[in-house]
N, C-alpha and C positions, 0 to 999 in steps of 0.2 A: 503495499500501498504506498510506504512511503515512498518509493524510489517511482511509483505511478505518478505522483502529485509533486515530485520536487522538492520535497520539505520531510521537514517533521513531522510525526504525526500532533493533532490535535489535545491529543492527551498528555503529551511534552511537555506542548505549550504553557497548557494548564498550569503545567507544576512549576511552571518559573516565575519569580515574581516579573509583575508588568510594571514600571511605574510611569502613572499618567504624566503628561505634560500639563500646565495650569491649566492653557486655552481647552483641553480637554477632557478634566475636570470639570471646568465651567459648562462647559456644554452639556456635559452628562447630568450635572445637577439642574439645568433649565431645562433640558428635556422631563430628567424624572420629577418636577416640582410641577409641568405643564400637566403629568397623567397623572398625576396624584388630585391637581385641583381638578382634572377633567373628570378623575372616579368619584372626584367628592362631590363634585354638582351633578353628577349621575344618581348616584345614591340619598344625596338630598332630594333632586326630583322624584325618586322611589317613595322616599317617604312624607312625599304631598309637603315641603316647608312652603309656608305660604308666600311670601315674597320671591324667594329662587325659581321655584319649580313655575311660578307666572312666567319671571323672566326670562328662562329660556324656553319657555310654550313662545312668546314674544321672539324669542332667536331665531326657534327655529322656524315658525312662519313666515320670516324675513329671509332666512335658507332657502326656503321651498318658492321664496317666489323669485330667487336668482337660479337659483337650481332647479326648475320642477320635476327633472328626471329622478327624483330624492321620493319624493310624493306616490312613486311606483311600489314606493320599498314599504310592505307588508308588515305591522305586526302595532300593538299598541303603543309600545315602549319606544318605538322609531325617532318621534320630535324631542323627548330627551336627550337621546343617545347624538341625534342631530346637533342641538343644542348644548351638549355637555362638550362634544368635540369639536363646536364649534369657538366655547369657552378656552378648551385644552392648546387648541389649534394655534388661537390669536394669544395667549402666554407663551407659546412658544417662538410665534412669531414675534412679539415684541422684545422678548427675550435673548434672543442670540446675538444682536446687536450687542445687547448689554453684556453679553459675555467675556468682552475682553477689560471689562472694569472688576466684572466677578476675577477673571484671570487673576489679574492684580491685587487683588484684595488676599486671595489665597494665597500667592505668592509671598505676598509679607508677612501672611501668616504662617508659611512654613522654616520664612527666614528668622521667624521671630523666636522659632520654636527651635532653631540650631540653634542659635547664640545662645538659649536658657542653656541648653543639653552641651556647650561648649562651653560653659562658663562650670555647668554643673561636674563636669569632666575634668578641667582644671582644678575645682576647687579640693576632688577628690585622688587626684593625683599629687596636688600638694598634702594630702594628711596622708600619704598612704610614705610619700618621702620623709616626710617629719616625723613616723612611728619608725622607719628605716633606720633615721640617724638618731633619733632616741634609742634604740635600744642598742645600735651600734657603739655608742657612748655609754654604754652603762657599765659602770666599775665597781665591783664587788672589792671590799680590802676587807 
């Protein structure tokens, strides 16, 4: 299988640690947030939340106006699904241009974490060196 596809197997790649770049992390966060918001809107519409379900139905009616092919979809929950998908898609479309700013914030957070780890490592090294010096200079008379 490896020779046919010209690379390592998928299982081998899953075992290797993979570090994402900050922009990839930001894109992932925006995508996950959009999906979670869309699912949350759908669940709220299923539970018949007073304002949100009406807003989603209104949004779905506008989408049906612009995309009449969606009106042929069968099912009672299709308007809720269309409205929720539109909200999630809008969040994703608005969030993608902001992923650069999110990436900068993530990078700053990573750098601060690395600085904290570096300071802690230096303190620990100094403490170990001090113990070794104190242990070596101990005289018993």
